[in-house]
C-alpha positions in Angstrom: 67.4 187.6 168.1 68.6 185.5 165.2 72.2 186.1 164.2 73.7 184.8 160.9 77.4 184.5 160.4 80.3 182.4 159.0 82.7 180.4 161.2 85.7 178.1 160.5 85.9 174.7 162.2 89.0 174.4 164.3 88.1 171.1 166.1 85.8 168.3 165.0 82.9 167.1 167.1 82.7 163.7 168.8 80.4 162.3 166.0 82.8 163.7 163.3 80.0 165.6 161.5 82.4 168.7 161.2 85.4 169.0 158.9 88.4 170.9 160.4 89.3 173.9 158.2 85.8 174.1 156.6 83.9 177.4 156.8 80.2 176.9 157.6 77.3 179.3 157.4 75.8 179.5 160.9 72.8 180.9 162.8 72.7 181.5 166.5 69.5 181.9 168.5 68.6 181.4 172.2 71.8 179.6 173.2 71.9 177.2 170.3 73.9 177.4 167.0 72.7 175.8 163.7 75.6 174.8 161.5 74.2 174.6 158.0 74.8 171.2 156.5 76.1 169.6 159.7 74.2 169.9 163.1 72.9 172.1 165.9 74.9 172.5 169.1 75.0 174.5 172.3 76.6 177.9 171.6 79.2 177.4 174.4 80.3 174.1 172.7 80.2 175.8 169.3 82.8 178.4 170.2 85.1 175.6 171.5 85.0 174.1 167.9 84.9 177.3 165.8 86.5 180.6 165.1 84.5 183.5 163.6 85.1 184.7 160.1 84.8 188.4 159.3 82.1 189.7 157.0 81.2 186.3 155.5 84.8 185.6 154.3 85.3 182.0 153.2 
């Protein structure tokens, strides 16, 4: 099931595609997370780099 949410970056990725402090719109599905405007990553790795935002707050 596709899940859409917002998350705040707390740690950049190795390729520096993510900006710490930036809130991204995300979609999770089948163990992968799409970070709109940045990349796709494994959901486990995603939660090492992001914290959830409540109700789409930015």
